[in-house]
gemmi code that builds the backbone of each chain (N, CA, C; Angstrom):
import gemmi

chains = {
    "A": [
        ("MET", (10.223, -19.469, -2.065), (9.505, -19.101, -0.827), (10.465, -19.124, 0.362)),
        ("ASN", (10.598, -18.007, 1.015), (11.411, -17.951, 2.231), (10.537, -17.447, 3.380)),
        ("ILE", (11.140, -17.417, 4.563), (10.344, -17.116, 5.769), (9.781, -15.686, 5.735)),
        ("PHE", (10.543, -14.754, 5.127), (10.065, -13.361, 5.075), (8.864, -13.233, 4.138)),
        ("ARG", (8.967, -13.935, 3.014), (7.879, -13.921, 2.036), (6.609, -14.519, 2.657)),
        ("LEU", (6.762, -15.672, 3.320), (5.599, -16.353, 3.897), (4.953, -15.518, 5.010)),
        ("THR", (5.796, -15.003, 5.919), (5.227, -14.198, 7.002), (4.646, -12.890, 6.455)),
        ("GLY", (5.248, -12.382, 5.374), (4.703, -11.184, 4.733), (3.308, -11.445, 4.199)),
        ("ASP", (3.158, -12.562, 3.489), (1.840, -12.927, 2.958), (0.819, -13.124, 4.074)),
        ("LEU", (1.261, -13.790, 5.138), (0.334, -14.054, 6.254), (-0.046, -12.761, 6.964)),
        ("SER", (0.912, -11.840, 7.068), (0.633, -10.539, 7.676), (-0.385, -9.766, 6.825)),
        ("HIS", (-0.215, -9.872, 5.517), (-1.152, -9.227, 4.586), (-2.553, -9.824, 4.753)),
        ("LEU", (-2.575, -11.155, 4.831), (-3.846, -11.851, 5.007), (-4.500, -11.451, 6.329)),
        ("ALA", (-3.676, -11.371, 7.388), (-4.185, -10.986, 8.707), (-4.807, -9.589, 8.650)),
        ("ALA", (-4.119, -8.669, 7.960), (-4.635, -7.299, 7.846), (-6.014, -7.302, 7.204)),
        ("ILE", (-6.133, -8.020, 6.095), (-7.392, -8.064, 5.344), (-8.518, -8.654, 6.200)),
        ("ILE", (-8.195, -9.746, 6.920), (-9.203, -10.420, 7.752), (-9.602, -9.539, 8.945)),
        ("ILE", (-8.597, -8.887, 9.557), (-8.875, -7.997, 10.698), (-9.882, -6.924, 10.294)),
        ("LEU", (-9.650, -6.326, 9.122), (-10.537, -5.245, 8.672), (-11.950, -5.767, 8.410)),
        ("LEU", (-12.029, -6.913, 7.715), (-13.340, -7.497, 7.424), (-14.098, -7.810, 8.710)),
        ("LEU", (-13.395, -8.436, 9.667), (-14.031, -8.817, 10.933), (-14.433, -7.595, 11.742)),
        ("LYS", (-13.567, -6.572, 11.735), (-13.879, -5.347, 12.483), (-15.205, -4.752, 11.979)),
        ("ILE", (-15.328, -4.658, 10.651), (-16.539, -4.078, 10.071), (-17.738, -4.984, 10.348)),
        ("TRP", (-17.538, -6.299, 10.174), (-18.640, -7.236, 10.324), (-19.151, -7.293, 11.763)),
        ("LYS", (-18.212, -7.394, 12.720), (-18.592, -7.543, 14.135), (-19.208, -6.268, 14.697)),
        ("SER", (-18.650, -5.106, 14.302), (-19.156, -3.847, 14.860), (-20.329, -3.315, 14.025)),
        ("ARG", (-20.627, -3.984, 12.919), (-21.675, -3.548, 11.981), (-21.454, -2.093, 11.582)),
        ("SER", (-20.194, -1.712, 11.459), (-19.885, -0.307, 11.157), (-18.533, -0.180, 10.459)),
        ("CYS", (-18.451, 0.745, 9.526), (-17.167, 1.001, 8.876), (-16.675, 2.401, 9.224)),
        ("ALA", (-17.101, 2.913, 10.374), (-16.646, 4.232, 10.813), (-15.122, 4.250, 10.924)),
        ("GLY", (-14.529, 5.317, 10.420), (-13.080, 5.468, 10.514), (-12.308, 4.747, 9.426)),
        ("ILE", (-13.005, 4.026, 8.553), (-12.340, 3.308, 7.469), (-12.544, 4.070, 6.160)),
        ("SER", (-11.446, 4.249, 5.429), (-11.529, 4.939, 4.146), (-12.006, 3.975, 3.064)),
        ("GLY", (-13.228, 4.205, 2.561), (-13.733, 3.385, 1.466), (-12.894, 3.554, 0.214)),
        ("LYS", (-12.316, 4.758, 0.065), (-11.508, 5.020, -1.121), (-10.259, 4.153, -1.138)),
        ("SER", (-9.585, 4.023, 0.005), (-8.424, 3.136, 0.063), (-8.827, 1.705, -0.283)),
        ("GLN", (-9.989, 1.279, 0.203), (-10.424, -0.095, -0.047), (-10.764, -0.321, -1.514)),
        ("ILE", (-11.333, 0.697, -2.174), (-11.582, 0.583, -3.624), (-10.253, 0.487, -4.365)),
        ("LEU", (-9.277, 1.283, -3.930), (-7.966, 1.244, -4.583), (-7.331, -0.142, -4.419)),
        ("PHE", (-7.442, -0.734, -3.220), (-6.872, -2.072, -3.015), (-7.595, -3.111, -3.886)),
        ("ALA", (-8.917, -2.974, -4.023), (-9.658, -3.894, -4.902), (-9.157, -3.740, -6.345)),
        ("LEU", (-8.891, -2.500, -6.742), (-8.361, -2.230, -8.085), (-6.946, -2.808, -8.232)),
        ("VAL", (-6.151, -2.687, -7.168), (-4.787, -3.235, -7.167), (-4.826, -4.742, -7.413)),
        ("PHE", (-5.646, -5.451, -6.651), (-5.691, -6.914, -6.780), (-6.250, -7.327, -8.142)),
        ("THR", (-7.247, -6.594, -8.615), (-7.868, -6.942, -9.895), (-6.873, -6.814, -11.041)),
        ("THR", (-6.113, -5.717, -11.060), (-5.185, -5.504, -12.168), (-3.930, -6.367, -12.026)),
        ("ARG", (-3.584, -6.771, -10.795), (-2.377, -7.560, -10.609), (-2.599, -9.042, -10.874)),
        ("TYR", (-3.772, -9.545, -10.518), (-3.971, -10.993, -10.551), (-4.681, -11.475, -11.813)),
        ("LEU", (-4.622, -10.664, -12.888), (-5.180, -11.119, -14.166), (-4.425, -12.344, -14.682)),
        ("ASP", (-3.197, -12.561, -14.167), (-2.434, -13.731, -14.609), (-3.056, -15.040, -14.102)),
        ("LEU", (-4.066, -14.923, -13.260), (-4.824, -16.121, -12.863), (-5.406, -16.809, -14.102)),
        ("PHE", (-5.718, -15.987, -15.112), (-6.335, -16.528, -16.332), (-5.294, -17.063, -17.323)),
        ("THR", (-4.040, -16.613, -17.169), (-3.055, -16.958, -18.202), (-2.020, -17.980, -17.762)),
        ("SER", (-1.755, -18.075, -16.439), (-0.725, -19.026, -16.033), (-0.980, -19.539, -14.624)),
        ("PHE", (-0.509, -20.746, -14.396), (-0.649, -21.360, -13.082), (0.724, -21.442, -12.430)),
        ("ILE", (0.850, -20.876, -11.205), (2.135, -20.882, -10.506), (2.165, -22.021, -9.493)),
        ("SER", (1.207, -21.996, -8.579), (1.097, -23.035, -7.556), (-0.289, -22.932, -6.932)),
        ("LEU", (-0.665, -23.965, -6.218), (-1.975, -23.948, -5.560), (-2.016, -22.823, -4.524)),
        ("TYR", (-0.879, -22.667, -3.790), (-0.770, -21.597, -2.798), (-1.005, -20.240, -3.461)),
        ("ASN", (-0.302, -20.022, -4.564), (-0.383, -18.758, -5.291), (-1.816, -18.455, -5.737)),
        ("THR", (-2.459, -19.444, -6.353), (-3.824, -19.259, -6.850), (-4.805, -19.005, -5.709)),
        ("CYS", (-4.702, -19.808, -4.649), (-5.626, -19.664, -3.518), (-5.495, -18.286, -2.876)),
        ("MET", (-4.254, -17.858, -2.608), (-4.045, -16.570, -1.950), (-4.565, -15.425, -2.821)),
        ("LYS", (-4.314, -15.508, -4.119), (-4.798, -14.458, -5.014), (-6.323, -14.373, -4.965)),
        ("LEU", (-6.976, -15.537, -5.001), (-8.439, -15.547, -4.973), (-8.973, -15.018, -3.645)),
        ("ILE", (-8.294, -15.389, -2.541), (-8.737, -14.911, -1.219), (-8.579, -13.389, -1.128)),
        ("TYR", (-7.422, -12.884, -1.576), (-7.181, -11.437, -1.517), (-8.243, -10.672, -2.318)),
        ("ILE", (-8.480, -11.143, -3.547), (-9.465, -10.451, -4.389), (-10.851, -10.527, -3.762)),
        ("GLY", (-11.230, -11.724, -3.334), (-12.554, -11.922, -2.748), (-12.770, -11.033, -1.527)),
        ("CYS", (-11.779, -11.015, -0.634), (-11.896, -10.208, 0.588), (-11.933, -8.710, 0.256)),
        ("ALA", (-11.155, -8.298, -0.745), (-11.122, -6.884, -1.105), (-12.509, -6.420, -1.566)),
        ("TYR", (-13.143, -7.243, -2.412), (-14.470, -6.859, -2.896), (-15.522, -6.982, -1.792)),
        ("ALA", (-15.366, -7.955, -0.907), (-16.294, -8.089, 0.214), (-16.224, -6.846, 1.098)),
        ("THR", (-14.997, -6.345, 1.323), (-14.814, -5.144, 2.146), (-15.481, -3.936, 1.492)),
        ("VAL", (-15.272, -3.779, 0.193), (-15.895, -2.661, -0.535), (-17.416, -2.770, -0.460)),
        ("TYR", (-17.920, -3.989, -0.587), (-19.369, -4.210, -0.519), (-19.915, -3.817, 0.862)),
        ("LEU", (-19.197, -4.218, 1.912), (-19.660, -3.894, 3.268), (-19.685, -2.382, 3.485)),
        ("ILE", (-18.664, -1.699, 2.972), (-18.568, -0.252, 3.204), (-19.613, 0.521, 2.387)),
        ("TYR", (-19.729, 0.172, 1.107), (-20.565, 0.993, 0.216), (-21.993, 0.483, 0.053)),
        ("ALA", (-22.276, -0.724, 0.554), (-23.646, -1.229, 0.414), (-24.235, -1.596, 1.771)),
        ("LYS", (-23.726, -2.663, 2.380), (-24.374, -3.188, 3.577), (-24.364, -2.218, 4.755)),
        ("PHE", (-23.198, -1.616, 5.008), (-23.100, -0.694, 6.154), (-22.844, 0.738, 5.684)),
        ("ARG", (-23.445, 1.066, 4.552), (-23.232, 2.374, 3.954), (-23.601, 3.516, 4.910)),
        ("ALA", (-24.634, 3.297, 5.731), (-25.100, 4.343, 6.643), (-24.021, 4.751, 7.647)),
        ("THR", (-23.072, 3.849, 7.908), (-22.036, 4.150, 8.904), (-20.766, 4.699, 8.252)),
        ("TYR", (-20.763, 4.770, 6.912), (-19.568, 5.225, 6.198), (-19.405, 6.732, 6.351)),
        ("ASP", (-18.192, 7.105, 6.768), (-17.903, 8.498, 7.080), (-17.344, 9.219, 5.847)),
        ("GLY", (-18.225, 9.424, 4.851), (-17.788, 9.985, 3.573), (-17.220, 11.394, 3.667)),
        ("ASN", (-17.712, 12.184, 4.621), (-17.238, 13.569, 4.740), (-15.756, 13.649, 5.082)),
        ("HIS", (-15.275, 12.664, 5.865), (-13.867, 12.680, 6.248), (-12.991, 11.905, 5.264)),
        ("ASP", (-13.653, 11.198, 4.335), (-12.906, 10.411, 3.336), (-12.786, 11.234, 2.065)),
        ("SER", (-12.089, 12.370, 2.177), (-12.146, 13.360, 1.106), (-10.874, 13.431, 0.269)),
        ("PHE", (-10.027, 12.417, 0.360), (-8.811, 12.394, -0.448), (-9.188, 12.275, -1.925)),
        ("ARG", (-8.546, 13.060, -2.788), (-8.863, 13.015, -4.213), (-8.073, 11.886, -4.873)),
        ("VAL", (-8.735, 10.741, -5.113), (-8.007, 9.566, -5.619), (-7.503, 9.753, -7.052)),
        ("GLU", (-8.127, 10.673, -7.810), (-7.637, 10.874, -9.179), (-6.202, 11.407, -9.174)),
        ("PHE", (-5.804, 12.064, -8.064), (-4.425, 12.540, -7.961), (-3.446, 11.389, -7.776)),
        ("LEU", (-3.949, 10.220, -7.422), (-3.098, 9.030, -7.332), (-3.200, 8.199, -8.604)),
        ("VAL", (-4.441, 7.913, -9.018), (-4.660, 6.962, -10.111), (-4.101, 7.476, -11.447)),
        ("VAL", (-4.288, 8.776, -11.723), (-3.838, 9.310, -13.017), (-2.310, 9.307, -13.140)),
        ("PRO", (-1.561, 9.877, -12.180), (-0.099, 9.812, -12.296), (0.423, 8.372, -12.292)),
        ("VAL", (-0.166, 7.519, -11.463), (0.268, 6.119, -11.396), (0.020, 5.424, -12.741)),
        ("GLY", (-1.122, 5.728, -13.365), (-1.416, 5.165, -14.682), (-0.386, 5.613, -15.714)),
        ("GLY", (-0.064, 6.905, -15.691), (0.933, 7.426, -16.619), (2.294, 6.802, -16.401)),
        ("LEU", (2.693, 6.693, -15.143), (4.010, 6.146, -14.806), (4.130, 4.678, -15.230)),
        ("SER", (3.027, 3.928, -15.066), (3.097, 2.502, -15.403), (3.208, 2.296, -16.919)),
        ("VAL", (2.700, 3.251, -17.701), (2.863, 3.158, -19.160), (4.305, 3.524, -19.540)),
        ("LEU", (4.900, 4.477, -18.798), (6.254, 4.949, -19.117), (7.344, 4.002, -18.622)),
        ("ILE", (7.216, 3.551, -17.359), (8.266, 2.718, -16.764), (7.711, 1.339, -16.434)),
        ("ASN", (8.050, 0.353, -17.264), (7.608, -1.028, -17.039), (8.637, -1.991, -17.620)),
        ("HIS", (8.464, -3.273, -17.320), (9.418, -4.269, -17.828), (9.136, -4.625, -19.284)),
        ("ASP", (7.880, -4.485, -19.687), (7.510, -4.901, -21.030), (6.223, -4.185, -21.423)),
        ("PHE", (6.211, -3.619, -22.637), (5.044, -2.836, -23.046), (3.936, -3.743, -23.582)),
        ("SER", (3.373, -4.535, -22.663), (2.247, -5.404, -23.032), (1.120, -5.145, -22.039)),
        ("PRO", (-0.121, -5.347, -22.433), (-1.260, -4.994, -21.568), (-1.163, -5.583, -20.158)),
        ("LEU", (-0.892, -6.879, -20.071), (-0.856, -7.533, -18.766), (0.276, -6.997, -17.897)),
        ("GLU", (1.431, -6.756, -18.522), (2.591, -6.277, -17.776), (2.372, -4.840, -17.314)),
        ("ILE", (1.730, -4.022, -18.147), (1.447, -2.630, -17.766), (0.440, -2.601, -16.611)),
        ("LEU", (-0.563, -3.471, -16.685), (-1.545, -3.527, -15.597), (-0.899, -4.009, -14.300)),
        ("TRP", (0.018, -4.976, -14.412), (0.748, -5.446, -13.221), (1.556, -4.294, -12.632)),
        ("THR", (2.260, -3.555, -13.495), (3.061, -2.415, -13.042), (2.171, -1.360, -12.392)),
        ("PHE", (1.026, -1.095, -13.021), (0.049, -0.153, -12.465), (-0.342, -0.576, -11.052)),
        ("SER", (-0.585, -1.872, -10.859), (-1.015, -2.358, -9.548), (0.079, -2.206, -8.505)),
        ("ILE", (1.333, -2.409, -8.925), (2.455, -2.265, -7.994), (2.593, -0.808, -7.558)),
        ("TYR", (2.554, 0.102, -8.530), (2.668, 1.529, -8.209), (1.471, 1.990, -7.363)),
        ("LEU", (0.279, 1.534, -7.765), (-0.921, 1.988, -7.056), (-0.941, 1.470, -5.614)),
        ("GLU", (-0.507, 0.220, -5.423), (-0.513, -0.324, -4.060), (0.375, 0.499, -3.137)),
        ("SER", (1.482, 1.014, -3.697), (2.420, 1.742, -2.837), (1.791, 3.000, -2.238)),
        ("VAL", (0.772, 3.551, -2.899), (0.163, 4.791, -2.395), (-1.311, 4.624, -2.005)),
        ("ALA", (-1.840, 3.404, -2.141), (-3.281, 3.193, -1.935), (-3.742, 3.458, -0.505)),
        ("ILE", (-2.804, 3.443, 0.442), (-3.198, 3.637, 1.837), (-3.346, 5.132, 2.172)),
        ("LEU", (-2.879, 6.001, 1.273), (-2.897, 7.439, 1.570), (-4.288, 7.987, 1.943)),
        ("PRO", (-5.376, 7.603, 1.233), (-6.689, 8.100, 1.681), (-7.003, 7.717, 3.130)),
        ("GLN", (-6.585, 6.503, 3.538), (-6.823, 6.067, 4.922), (-5.994, 6.897, 5.910)),
        ("LEU", (-4.725, 7.106, 5.596), (-3.864, 7.901, 6.481), (-4.342, 9.353, 6.522)),
        ("PHE", (-4.802, 9.851, 5.373), (-5.344, 11.212, 5.293), (-6.571, 11.354, 6.188)),
        ("MET", (-7.417, 10.319, 6.157), (-8.641, 10.333, 6.970), (-8.303, 10.375, 8.455)),
        ("ILE", (-7.291, 9.591, 8.857), (-6.888, 9.578, 10.266), (-6.298, 10.934, 10.667)),
        ("SER", (-5.509, 11.526, 9.776), (-4.928, 12.831, 10.107), (-6.023, 13.888, 10.187)),
        ("LYS", (-7.105, 13.692, 9.423), (-8.200, 14.655, 9.425), (-9.050, 14.559, 10.695)),
        ("THR", (-9.371, 13.321, 11.092), (-10.178, 13.149, 12.294), (-9.311, 13.190, 13.546)),
        ("GLY", (-7.988, 12.970, 13.371), (-7.065, 13.054, 14.497), (-7.026, 11.817, 15.377)),
        ("GLU", (-7.741, 10.767, 14.988), (-7.716, 9.556, 15.823), (-8.091, 8.338, 14.999)),
        ("ALA", (-7.778, 7.168, 15.587), (-8.151, 5.911, 14.943), (-8.476, 4.898, 16.022)),
        ("GLU", (-9.473, 4.068, 15.743), (-9.782, 2.999, 16.680), (-8.586, 2.055, 16.755)),
        ("THR", (-8.394, 1.430, 17.902), (-7.241, 0.554, 18.090), (-7.218, -0.589, 17.075)),
        ("ILE", (-8.393, -1.166, 16.801), (-8.447, -2.281, 15.853), (-8.029, -1.817, 14.449)),
        ("THR", (-8.350, -0.567, 14.120), (-7.929, -0.011, 12.822), (-6.413, 0.121, 12.770)),
        ("THR", (-5.808, 0.462, 13.901), (-4.346, 0.591, 13.917), (-3.684, -0.788, 13.786)),
        ("HIS", (-4.321, -1.848, 14.337), (-3.773, -3.202, 14.157), (-3.800, -3.566, 12.674)),
        ("TYR", (-4.900, -3.210, 12.027), (-5.020, -3.445, 10.580), (-3.886, -2.757, 9.831)),
        ("LEU", (-3.674, -1.475, 10.129), (-2.634, -0.716, 9.438), (-1.246, -1.264, 9.728)),
        ("PHE", (-1.035, -1.710, 10.969), (0.278, -2.249, 11.323), (0.570, -3.517, 10.519)),
        ("CYS", (-0.405, -4.423, 10.444), (-0.219, -5.664, 9.676), (0.022, -5.368, 8.202)),
        ("LEU", (-0.690, -4.372, 7.690), (-0.566, -4.008, 6.284), (0.819, -3.416, 5.987)),
        ("GLY", (1.321, -2.602, 6.903), (2.654, -2.019, 6.728), (3.739, -3.060, 6.925)),
        ("LEU", (3.528, -3.933, 7.915), (4.499, -4.992, 8.214), (4.675, -5.914, 7.007)),
        ("TYR", (3.576, -6.190, 6.322), (3.618, -7.061, 5.141), (4.626, -6.546, 4.115)),
        ("ARG", (4.578, -5.261, 3.797), (5.493, -4.752, 2.782), (6.923, -4.665, 3.305)),
        ("ALA", (7.060, -4.386, 4.599), (8.403, -4.362, 5.185), (9.023, -5.756, 5.115)),
        ("LEU", (8.222, -6.805, 5.383), (8.727, -8.173, 5.306), (9.082, -8.546, 3.865)),
        ("TYR", (8.330, -8.005, 2.921), (8.652, -8.249, 1.510), (10.016, -7.641, 1.150)),
        ("LEU", (10.361, -6.518, 1.780), (11.671, -5.923, 1.522), (12.767, -6.904, 1.931)),
        ("PHE", (12.609, -7.534, 3.110), (13.589, -8.540, 3.550), (13.587, -9.734, 2.600)),
        ("ASN", (12.405, -10.103, 2.112), (12.280, -11.182, 1.137), (13.088, -10.879, -0.122)),
        ("TRP", (13.040, -9.608, -0.563), (13.771, -9.248, -1.790), (15.275, -9.233, -1.545)),
        ("ILE", (15.683, -8.812, -0.339), (17.106, -8.870, -0.007), (17.567, -10.335, -0.030)),
        ("TRP", (16.773, -11.198, 0.585), (17.044, -12.637, 0.619), (17.161, -13.197, -0.801)),
        ("ARG", (16.181, -12.876, -1.620), (16.154, -13.422, -2.977), (17.329, -12.895, -3.809)),
        ("PHE", (17.735, -11.653, -3.530), (18.876, -11.099, -4.272), (20.152, -11.867, -3.930)),
        ("TYR", (20.350, -12.160, -2.637), (21.563, -12.846, -2.204), (21.567, -14.319, -2.577)),
        ("PHE", (20.412, -14.982, -2.402), (20.412, -16.434, -2.560), (19.905, -16.916, -3.917)),
        ("GLU", (19.203, -16.064, -4.651), (18.679, -16.491, -5.953), (19.142, -15.570, -7.076)),
        ("GLY", (19.811, -14.472, -6.712), (20.238, -13.511, -7.722), (19.058, -12.835, -8.400)),
        ("PHE", (17.894, -12.882, -7.719), (16.685, -12.324, -8.305), (16.396, -10.929, -7.745)),
        ("PHE", (16.104, -10.005, -8.623), (15.539, -8.755, -8.132), (14.669, -8.114, -9.203)),
        ("ASP", (13.637, -7.426, -8.746), (12.693, -6.756, -9.629), (12.647, -5.292, -9.201)),
        ("MET", (13.354, -4.455, -9.977), (13.537, -3.065, -9.546), (12.216, -2.324, -9.326)),
        ("ILE", (11.223, -2.585, -10.189), (9.928, -1.897, -10.045), (9.286, -2.246, -8.703)),
        ("ALA", (9.255, -3.528, -8.387), (8.643, -3.964, -7.133), (9.418, -3.418, -5.938)),
        ("ILE", (10.755, -3.416, -6.040), (11.581, -2.987, -4.905), (11.399, -1.493, -4.617)),
        ("VAL", (11.502, -0.665, -5.659), (11.374, 0.784, -5.455), (9.978, 1.119, -4.906)),
        ("ALA", (8.938, 0.528, -5.533), (7.575, 0.785, -5.063), (7.391, 0.259, -3.635)),
        ("GLY", (8.010, -0.878, -3.348), (7.900, -1.461, -2.003), (8.563, -0.591, -0.944)),
        ("VAL", (9.696, 0.020, -1.316), (10.376, 0.925, -0.379), (9.496, 2.145, -0.114)),
        ("VAL", (8.943, 2.726, -1.198), (8.051, 3.883, -1.044), (6.888, 3.522, -0.126)),
        ("GLN", (6.268, 2.368, -0.419), (5.115, 1.926, 0.360), (5.459, 1.790, 1.837)),
        ("THR", (6.610, 1.171, 2.125), (7.004, 0.963, 3.522), (7.305, 2.288, 4.212)),
        ("VAL", (7.961, 3.206, 3.485), (8.306, 4.505, 4.069), (7.040, 5.265, 4.485)),
        ("LEU", (5.974, 5.125, 3.681), (4.723, 5.831, 4.004), (4.160, 5.398, 5.365)),
        ("TYR", (4.520, 4.191, 5.803), (4.003, 3.682, 7.076), (4.881, 4.057, 8.274)),
        ("CYS", (6.082, 4.588, 8.000), (7.037, 4.805, 9.087), (6.477, 5.682, 10.204)),
        ("ASP", (5.854, 6.785, 9.815), (5.281, 7.689, 10.797), (4.238, 6.958, 11.638)),
        ("PHE", (3.433, 6.143, 10.945), (2.417, 5.378, 11.646), (3.039, 4.330, 12.573)),
        ("PHE", (4.078, 3.634, 12.086), (4.761, 2.628, 12.912), (5.224, 3.249, 14.234)),
        ("TYR", (5.771, 4.461, 14.129), (6.267, 5.156, 15.314), (5.124, 5.385, 16.318)),
        ("LEU", (3.991, 5.881, 15.807), (2.839, 6.132, 16.682), (2.302, 4.816, 17.269)),
        ("TYR", (2.325, 3.762, 16.439), (1.810, 2.459, 16.884), (2.634, 1.939, 18.062)),
        ("VAL", (3.950, 2.024, 17.934), (4.826, 1.496, 18.986), (4.769, 2.368, 20.239)),
        ("THR", (4.771, 3.696, 20.051), (4.841, 4.573, 21.214), (3.488, 4.767, 21.905)),
        ("LYS", (2.391, 4.530, 21.168), (1.074, 4.743, 21.786), (0.266, 3.454, 21.926)),
        ("VAL", (-0.061, 2.838, 20.793), (-1.004, 1.717, 20.811), (-0.473, 0.537, 21.625)),
        ("LEU", (0.820, 0.215, 21.438), (1.379, -0.929, 22.166), (1.481, -0.650, 23.663)),
        ("LYS", (1.393, 0.617, 24.051), (1.402, 0.943, 25.477), (-0.011, 1.115, 26.006)),
        ("GLY", (-0.976, 0.660, 25.214), (-2.358, 0.636, 25.686), (-3.127, 1.917, 25.502)),
        ("LYS", (-2.519, 2.865, 24.799), (-3.229, 4.128, 24.580), (-3.909, 4.122, 23.212)),
        ("LYS", (-4.934, 4.909, 23.090), (-5.616, 5.065, 21.809), (-4.770, 5.958, 20.909)),
        ("LEU", (-4.824, 5.659, 19.614), (-4.054, 6.506, 18.706), (-4.807, 7.804, 18.439)),
        ("SER", (-4.307, 8.881, 19.005), (-4.900, 10.181, 18.699), (-3.784, 11.170, 18.429)),
        ("LEU", (-3.992, 11.997, 17.461), (-2.969, 12.951, 17.072), (-3.201, 14.273, 17.786)),
        ("PRO", (-2.120, 15.000, 18.112), (-2.298, 16.315, 18.734), (-3.048, 17.248, 17.781)),
        ("ALA", (-3.939, 18.041, 18.332), (-4.774, 18.921, 17.498), (-3.924, 19.982, 16.811)),
    ],
    "B": [
        ("LYS", (12.721, -16.935, -18.473), (11.277, -16.811, -18.238), (10.791, -15.421, -18.635)),
        ("GLU", (9.733, -15.371, -19.404), (9.199, -14.084, -19.856), (8.624, -13.281, -18.680)),
        ("VAL", (8.809, -11.973, -18.717), (8.260, -11.159, -17.625), (6.732, -11.163, -17.641)),
        ("THR", (6.160, -11.447, -18.810), (4.700, -11.416, -18.897), (4.069, -12.715, -18.403)),
        ("ASP", (4.926, -13.696, -18.062), (4.383, -14.888, -17.419), (3.785, -14.502, -16.078)),
        ("GLY", (3.046, -15.398, -15.484), (2.441, -15.112, -14.194), (3.490, -14.794, -13.142)),
        ("LYS", (3.078, -14.045, -12.133), (4.010, -13.639, -11.086), (3.895, -14.574, -9.892)),
        ("ASP", (5.065, -14.916, -9.365), (5.115, -15.801, -8.212), (4.739, -15.059, -6.934)),
        ("GLU", (5.178, -13.797, -6.826), (4.898, -13.046, -5.601), (3.497, -12.450, -5.637)),
        ("LEU", (2.965, -12.244, -4.441), (1.605, -11.721, -4.356), (1.628, -10.189, -4.259)),
    ],
}
model = gemmi.Model(1)
for chain_id, residues in chains.items():
    chain = gemmi.Chain(chain_id)
    for i, (resn, *xyz) in enumerate(residues, 1):
        res = gemmi.Residue()
        res.name, res.seqid = resn, gemmi.SeqId(i, " ")
        for name, pos in zip(("N", "CA", "C"), xyz):
            atom = gemmi.Atom()
            atom.name, atom.element = name, gemmi.Element(name[0])
            atom.pos, atom.b_iso = gemmi.Position(*pos), 0.0
            res.add_atom(atom)
        chain.add_residue(res)
    model.add_chain(chain)
structure = gemmi.Structure()
structure.add_model(model)
structure.setup_entities()
């Protein structure tokens, strides 16, 4: 555990909590892609199956349970409790174009051809692209609420901090996981355009809106 | 350590 890893985890946690609170307080999931949230729930479910097979640490177990719990709570709020506010017409990204290739890739390129390892690999690949339905939705409507942009910033920052964590671990522990690193780079790159808009617009007090 | 062991990172 190093400072980048810890702050990365906390940034991830902050993102998840921000989204849950935004939906809960406003009693609305307008502007939020339910498809991205289903993908994240799928990511956590397939990645944290090792909860049943091995114990790493209390921190590890607690965070995994919180992430999974919050992911399903978010999906529940969007598709059940506040379903009337869900903007399904703008959430039109075809997720099968992500899930099918990612499934194929995780069977082809993995560390070990075992069910748990393939599912872990699937979750890593899927997480790297799971935000695309949300970004697609914003590009379609041309705007995002400020609180939604804070959520996206924390979510992008988390993976960027993990990149520093992997650099740290490579230098000081000789550890590296090529699958996680490549997917993490892809994931972080997908946020770059958004990071630029966040810094140039949102941090200067303007609403994030894209030119028509 | 086996790769199929539990993962430390989240």
